[in-house]
Backbone as a printed PyTorch tensor [residue, N CA C, xyz], in Angstrom:
tensor([[[114.0160,  10.4670,  79.7340],
         [114.2940,  10.2440,  81.1420],
         [114.6810,   8.7800,  81.3320]],

        [[115.6550,   8.5340,  82.1860],
         [116.1290,   7.1840,  82.4340],
         [115.0600,   6.3560,  83.1410]],

        [[115.1220,   5.0400,  82.9160],
         [114.1330,   4.1450,  83.4930],
         [114.1170,   4.1980,  85.0150]],

        [[115.3240,   4.3270,  85.6350],
         [115.3620,   4.3820,  87.0940],
         [114.6850,   5.6450,  87.6210]],

        [[114.7300,   6.7370,  86.8530],
         [114.0210,   7.9570,  87.2480],
         [112.5190,   7.7380,  87.2020]],

        [[112.0520,   7.0220,  86.1760],
         [110.6270,   6.7060,  86.0800],
         [110.1860,   5.8940,  87.2930]],

        [[110.9740,   4.8920,  87.6580],
         [110.6480,   4.0530,  88.8080],
         [110.6360,   4.8890,  90.0830]],

        [[111.6030,   5.7660,  90.2290],
         [111.6410,   6.6450,  91.4000],
         [110.4300,   7.5500,  91.4810]],

        [[110.0060,   8.0830,  90.3480],
         [108.8120,   8.9370,  90.3180],
         [107.5590,   8.1500,  90.6850]],

        [[107.4740,   6.9190,  90.2060],
         [106.3330,   6.0640,  90.5500],
         [106.3350,   5.8090,  92.0610]],

        [[107.5070,   5.5030,  92.6110],
         [107.6110,   5.2560,  94.0490],
         [107.2060,   6.4640,  94.8750]],

        [[107.6450,   7.6430,  94.4510],
         [107.2800,   8.8570,  95.1870],
         [105.7790,   9.1270,  95.1050]],

        [[105.1940,   8.8860,  93.9400],
         [103.7440,   9.0660,  93.7940],
         [102.9900,   8.1120,  94.7300]],

        [[103.4140,   6.8420,  94.7710],
         [102.7810,   5.8600,  95.6530],
         [102.9620,   6.2380,  97.1240]],

        [[104.1320,   6.7790,  97.4680],
         [104.3840,   7.2040,  98.8420],
         [103.4770,   8.3710,  99.2370]],

        [[103.3080,   9.3240,  98.3230],
         [102.4050,  10.4570,  98.5790],
         [100.9820,   9.9540,  98.7970]],

        [[100.5270,   9.0420,  97.9480],
         [ 99.1860,   8.4740,  98.1030],
         [ 99.0500,   7.7650,  99.4470]],

        [[100.0590,   6.9940,  99.8090],
         [100.0510,   6.2650, 101.0750],
         [ 99.9490,   7.2370, 102.2560]],

        [[100.8070,   8.2520, 102.2610],
         [100.7950,   9.2150, 103.3550],
         [ 99.4570,   9.9470, 103.4380]],

        [[ 98.9440,  10.3770, 102.3000],
         [ 97.6610,  11.0910, 102.2750],
         [ 96.5350,  10.2260, 102.8360]],

        [[ 96.5150,   8.9510, 102.4590],
         [ 95.4890,   8.0270, 102.9600],
         [ 95.6100,   7.7910, 104.4630]],

        [[ 96.8060,   8.0230, 104.9970],
         [ 97.0460,   7.7770, 106.4150],
         [ 97.0820,   9.0530, 107.2490]],

        [[ 96.4700,  10.1150, 106.7340],
         [ 96.2510,  11.3170, 107.5170],
         [ 97.3400,  12.3690, 107.4910]],

        [[ 98.3460,  12.1830, 106.6730],
         [ 99.3990,  13.1900, 106.5550],
         [ 98.9860,  14.2450, 105.5280]],

        [[ 99.4430,  15.4620, 105.7420],
         [ 99.2470,  16.5360, 104.7790],
         [100.5760,  16.7550, 104.0680]],

        [[100.5830,  16.6290, 102.7630],
         [101.8010,  16.8140, 101.9870],
         [102.0590,  18.3110, 101.8460]],

        [[103.2260,  18.7640, 102.2870],
         [103.5810,  20.1710, 102.2010],
         [104.4320,  20.4600, 100.9690]],

        [[105.4170,  19.6180, 100.7140],
         [106.3530,  19.8470,  99.6080],
         [106.8320,  18.5040,  99.0850]],

        [[107.0080,  18.4450,  97.7820],
         [107.6670,  17.3050,  97.1650],
         [108.9350,  17.8210,  96.4970]],

        [[109.9960,  17.0500,  96.5890],
         [111.2690,  17.3650,  95.9530],
         [111.7930,  18.7410,  96.3700]],

        [[112.0050,  18.9020,  97.6610],
         [112.5900,  20.1240,  98.2030],
         [114.0970,  20.0260,  98.0560]],

        [[114.6940,  21.0260,  97.4110],
         [116.1370,  21.0450,  97.1800],
         [116.8000,  22.1390,  98.0020]],

        [[117.9390,  21.7860,  98.5760],
         [118.7870,  22.7730,  99.2270],
         [120.2300,  22.3180,  99.0600]],

        [[121.0410,  23.2040,  98.4920],
         [122.4400,  22.8870,  98.2550],
         [122.5090,  21.5940,  97.4370]],

        [[123.1540,  20.5560,  97.9230],
         [123.2470,  19.2970,  97.1840],
         [122.2560,  18.2560,  97.6850]],

        [[121.3240,  18.6850,  98.5140],
         [120.3830,  17.7640,  99.1460],
         [118.9990,  17.8700,  98.5270]],

        [[118.3140,  16.7380,  98.5110],
         [116.9150,  16.7120,  98.0840],
         [116.1160,  15.9170,  99.0960]],

        [[115.0190,  16.5010,  99.5260],
         [114.0580,  15.7800, 100.3700],
         [112.9170,  15.3750,  99.4500]],

        [[112.6100,  14.0740,  99.4210],
         [111.5660,  13.5850,  98.5280],
         [110.1940,  14.1420,  98.9120]],

        [[109.8670,  14.0490, 100.2040],
         [108.5500,  14.5100, 100.6680],
         [108.7020,  15.1630, 102.0370]],

        [[108.0490,  16.3030, 102.1960],
         [107.9000,  16.9220, 103.5160],
         [106.4050,  16.9430, 103.7880]],

        [[106.0190,  16.3510, 104.9090],
         [104.6020,  16.2290, 105.2360],
         [104.3570,  16.7010, 106.6650]],

        [[103.1160,  17.0130, 106.9240],
         [102.7150,  17.4140, 108.2710],
         [101.9450,  16.2430, 108.8780]],

        [[102.4300,  15.8010, 110.0250],
         [101.7890,  14.6830, 110.7200],
         [100.6950,  15.2040, 111.6510]],

        [[101.0300,  16.2840, 112.3520],
         [100.0870,  16.9670, 113.2420],
         [100.6090,  18.3830, 113.4190]],

        [[ 99.9990,  19.1560, 114.2910],
         [100.4020,  20.5560, 114.4490],
         [101.8450,  20.7120, 114.9130]],

        [[102.3430,  19.7290, 115.6410],
         [103.6690,  19.8450, 116.2390],
         [104.7680,  19.1270, 115.4760]],

        [[104.4280,  18.3370, 114.4480],
         [105.4330,  17.4800, 113.8230],
         [105.4430,  17.5760, 112.3020]],

        [[106.6290,  17.8580, 111.7790],
         [106.8820,  17.8040, 110.3400],
         [107.6550,  16.5070, 110.0820]],

        [[107.2890,  15.8130, 109.0220],
         [107.9480,  14.5500, 108.7000],
         [108.7150,  14.7040, 107.3990]],

        [[110.0060,  14.4090, 107.4700],
         [110.8820,  14.4120, 106.3080],
         [110.9640,  12.9620, 105.8450]],

        [[110.5680,  12.7260, 104.5860],
         [110.4630,  11.3520, 104.0910],
         [111.4340,  11.1110, 102.9470]],

        [[112.2520,  10.0940, 103.1080],
         [113.1160,   9.5980, 102.0390],
         [112.4220,   8.3790, 101.4400]],

        [[112.2260,   8.3960, 100.1270],
         [111.5570,   7.2910,  99.4440],
         [112.6090,   6.4850,  98.6860]],

        [[112.6050,   5.1830,  98.9090],
         [113.5060,   4.2820,  98.1940],
         [112.6490,   3.2760,  97.4310]],

        [[112.8150,   3.2590,  96.1200],
         [112.0170,   2.3910,  95.2670],
         [112.9300,   1.4230,  94.5290]],

        [[112.5460,   0.1730,  94.5350],
         [113.2940,  -0.8680,  93.8410],
         [112.2990,  -1.8170,  93.1580]],

        [[112.8080,  -2.5880,  92.2060],
         [111.9600,  -3.6060,  91.5700],
         [111.9620,  -4.8960,  92.3790]],

        [[112.9640,  -5.0750,  93.2400],
         [113.0210,  -6.2340,  94.1310],
         [113.9770,  -5.9140,  95.2730]],

        [[114.0220,  -6.8120,  96.2410],
         [114.9840,  -6.6310,  97.3240],
         [116.1320,  -7.6380,  97.1880]],

        [[116.3770,  -8.0870,  95.9640],
         [117.4150,  -9.0720,  95.6760],
         [118.7810,  -8.6080,  96.1840]],

        [[119.0960,  -7.3430,  96.0230],
         [120.3960,  -6.8080,  96.4370],
         [120.3680,  -6.2280,  97.8470]],

        [[119.2620,  -6.3550,  98.5440],
         [119.1350,  -5.8420,  99.9040],
         [117.8570,  -5.0280, 100.0410]],

        [[117.4790,  -4.8140, 101.2710],
         [116.2790,  -4.0280, 101.5370],
         [116.5240,  -2.5730, 101.1610]],

        [[115.5500,  -1.9350, 100.5300],
         [115.7380,  -0.5440, 100.0660],
         [116.1720,   0.4190, 101.1660]],

        [[115.6500,   0.2610, 102.3590],
         [115.9870,   1.1800, 103.4470],
         [117.4640,   1.1010, 103.8370]],

        [[118.1070,  -0.0060, 103.5120],
         [119.5270,  -0.1510, 103.8350],
         [120.4210,   0.7170, 102.9540]],

        [[119.8460,   1.3180, 101.9240],
         [120.6170,   2.1430, 101.0040],
         [120.5570,   3.6380, 101.3340]],

        [[120.0550,   3.9610, 102.5090],
         [120.1030,   5.3450, 102.9920],
         [121.3980,   5.4630, 103.8020]],

        [[122.3890,   6.0530, 103.1770],
         [123.7390,   6.1080, 103.7420],
         [123.8720,   7.2110, 104.7910]],

        [[124.9060,   7.1340, 105.6180],
         [125.1620,   8.2210, 106.5820],
         [125.3440,   9.5850, 105.8890]],

        [[125.9600,   9.6020, 104.7140],
         [126.1230,  10.8880, 104.0180],
         [124.7720,  11.4080, 103.5220]],

        [[123.8760,  10.5190, 103.1060],
         [122.5310,  10.9270, 102.6930],
         [121.7730,  11.4780, 103.8920]],

        [[121.9310,  10.8430, 105.0380],
         [121.2640,  11.3140, 106.2540],
         [121.7380,  12.7290, 106.5950]],

        [[123.0350,  12.9870, 106.5020],
         [123.5630,  14.3300, 106.7770],
         [122.9500,  15.3670, 105.8330]],

        [[122.8240,  15.0040, 104.5600],
         [122.2270,  15.9260, 103.5900],
         [120.7530,  16.1800, 103.8990]],

        [[120.0290,  15.1330, 104.2870],
         [118.6100,  15.2900, 104.6380],
         [118.4400,  16.2000, 105.8490]],

        [[119.2970,  16.0230, 106.8420],
         [119.2320,  16.8600, 108.0440],
         [119.5140,  18.3110, 107.6830]],

        [[120.5190,  18.5320, 106.8530],
         [120.8780,  19.8910, 106.4260],
         [119.7100,  20.5550, 105.6810]],

        [[119.0970,  19.8160, 104.7530],
         [117.9690,  20.3650, 103.9850],
         [116.7560,  20.5900, 104.8830]],

        [[116.5000,  19.6670, 105.7960],
         [115.3650,  19.8250, 106.7150],
         [115.5550,  21.0590, 107.5900]],

        [[116.7760,  21.2590, 108.0650],
         [117.0850,  22.4380, 108.8760],
         [116.7980,  23.7160, 108.0880]],

        [[117.2190,  23.7480, 106.8400],
         [116.9620,  24.9210, 105.9930],
         [115.4590,  25.1500, 105.8120]],

        [[114.7160,  24.0850, 105.5740],
         [113.2540,  24.2140, 105.3910],
         [112.6090,  24.7970, 106.6500]],

        [[112.9810,  24.2750, 107.8030],
         [112.4010,  24.7320, 109.0660],
         [112.7490,  26.2010, 109.3190]],

        [[114.0070,  26.5660, 109.1180],
         [114.4480,  27.9500, 109.3590],
         [113.8080,  28.9120, 108.3530]],

        [[113.8340,  28.5590, 107.0740],
         [113.3130,  29.4770, 106.0540],
         [111.8040,  29.6650, 106.1510]],

        [[111.1180,  28.6910, 106.7420],
         [109.6680,  28.8220, 106.9220],
         [109.2940,  29.2410, 108.3390]],

        [[110.3130,  29.5540, 109.1410],
         [110.1200,  30.0220, 110.5130],
         [109.1610,  29.1320, 111.3020]],

        [[109.4320,  27.8350, 111.2570],
         [108.5780,  26.8610, 111.9370],
         [109.1440,  26.5100, 113.3040]],

        [[108.2560,  26.2710, 114.2350],
         [108.6360,  25.8090, 115.5640],
         [107.9680,  24.4520, 115.7680]],

        [[108.5810,  23.4210, 115.2050],
         [107.9940,  22.0840, 115.2100],
         [109.0660,  21.0330, 115.4800]],

        [[108.6070,  19.8560, 115.8380],
         [109.4870,  18.6870, 115.9150],
         [109.6670,  18.1750, 114.4810]],

        [[110.8260,  17.5770, 114.2320],
         [111.0930,  17.0040, 112.9190],
         [111.3180,  15.5100, 113.0890]],

        [[110.5930,  14.7540, 112.3040],
         [110.7160,  13.2980, 112.3150],
         [111.2390,  12.8650, 110.9530]],

        [[112.1740,  11.9220, 110.9380],
         [112.7370,  11.4230, 109.6940],
         [112.2390,  10.0040, 109.4490]],

        [[111.5180,   9.8320, 108.3530],
         [110.9550,   8.5290, 107.9890],
         [111.5370,   8.0500, 106.6680]],

        [[111.4550,   6.7570, 106.4550],
         [111.7830,   6.1610, 105.1610],
         [110.5610,   5.3890, 104.7010]],

        [[110.1920,   5.5940, 103.4520],
         [109.1580,   4.7610, 102.8370],
         [109.8320,   3.9710, 101.7310]],

        [[109.6750,   2.6540, 101.7920],
         [110.2300,   1.8020, 100.7450],
         [109.1040,   1.2890,  99.8650]],

        [[109.4060,   1.2130,  98.5830],
         [108.4330,   0.7210,  97.6130],
         [109.1180,  -0.3650,  96.7860]],

        [[108.5230,  -1.5310,  96.7690],
         [108.9280,  -2.5920,  95.8450],
         [107.8440,  -2.6240,  94.7800]],

        [[108.2220,  -2.3380,  93.5400],
         [107.2440,  -2.2400,  92.4480],
         [107.7920,  -2.9610,  91.2240]],

        [[107.0680,  -3.9790,  90.8000],
         [107.3870,  -4.6770,  89.5560],
         [106.0910,  -5.1730,  88.9370]],

        [[106.1690,  -6.0090,  87.9410],
         [104.9640,  -6.4540,  87.2270],
         [104.0010,  -7.2380,  88.1090]],

        [[104.5230,  -7.9130,  89.1270],
         [103.6660,  -8.7820,  89.9420],
         [103.4900,  -8.3040,  91.3830]],

        [[104.2490,  -7.3160,  91.7920],
         [104.2330,  -6.9200,  93.1980],
         [104.2590,  -5.4040,  93.3550]],

        [[103.5050,  -4.9380,  94.3630],
         [103.5570,  -3.5400,  94.7660],
         [103.4530,  -3.5310,  96.2900]],

        [[104.5680,  -3.2460,  96.9300],
         [104.6290,  -3.3180,  98.3800],
         [105.1950,  -2.0140,  98.9280]],

        [[104.5130,  -1.4450,  99.9140],
         [104.9460,  -0.2010, 100.5440],
         [105.1680,  -0.4780, 102.0300]],

        [[106.3260,  -0.0420, 102.5320],
         [106.6060,  -0.1160, 103.9640],
         [106.9890,   1.2730, 104.4510]],

        [[106.5050,   1.6050, 105.6310],
         [106.7570,   2.9200, 106.2180],
         [107.5370,   2.7240, 107.5160]],

        [[108.7490,   3.2690, 107.5540],
         [109.5980,   3.1920, 108.7380],
         [109.6000,   4.5630, 109.4000]],

        [[108.8250,   4.6800, 110.4710],
         [108.7460,   5.9450, 111.1890],
         [109.9660,   6.0940, 112.0980]],

        [[110.4110,   7.3390, 112.2680],
         [111.5990,   7.6070, 113.0880],
         [112.7480,   6.6840, 112.6750]],

        [[112.9870,   6.6300, 111.3670],
         [113.9790,   5.7090, 110.8230],
         [115.4000,   6.0460, 111.2720]],

        [[115.6440,   7.3140, 111.5340],
         [116.9380,   7.7320, 112.0640],
         [116.7560,   9.0470, 112.7870]],

        [[117.7180,   9.3570, 113.6180],
         [117.6730,  10.5930, 114.3830],
         [118.7760,  11.5090, 113.9100]],

        [[118.5040,  12.7920, 113.8790],
         [119.5170,  13.7440, 113.4710],
         [120.6060,  13.7810, 114.5370]],

        [[121.7520,  14.2730, 114.1590],
         [122.8890,  14.3010, 115.0770],
         [123.5990,  15.6210, 115.0170]]])
């Protein structure tokens, strides 16, 4: 497995731990639909499902990780989230969050951006 995949897996694991510690219930990890992947789907409360995109980097030298969630990625996330909601016959609000992880030998930093973008 490529090194960047290892880093991504570490970031997703840290994001799951973070969400769990903060009262979220993890429903699914790595949900795939068509060409889209949702890193984490979690339940915030009875009325809200949270779709989480995790961005992991070793530094923010080239920019903040959240800035790398492109409009085309957002469209794919919305499409996959819609499929998840329909296929599970859920009647809930959907919130889109980004969790960024900076992880290297000297630093481990997690930031959670709630309502990072709105579907369109």
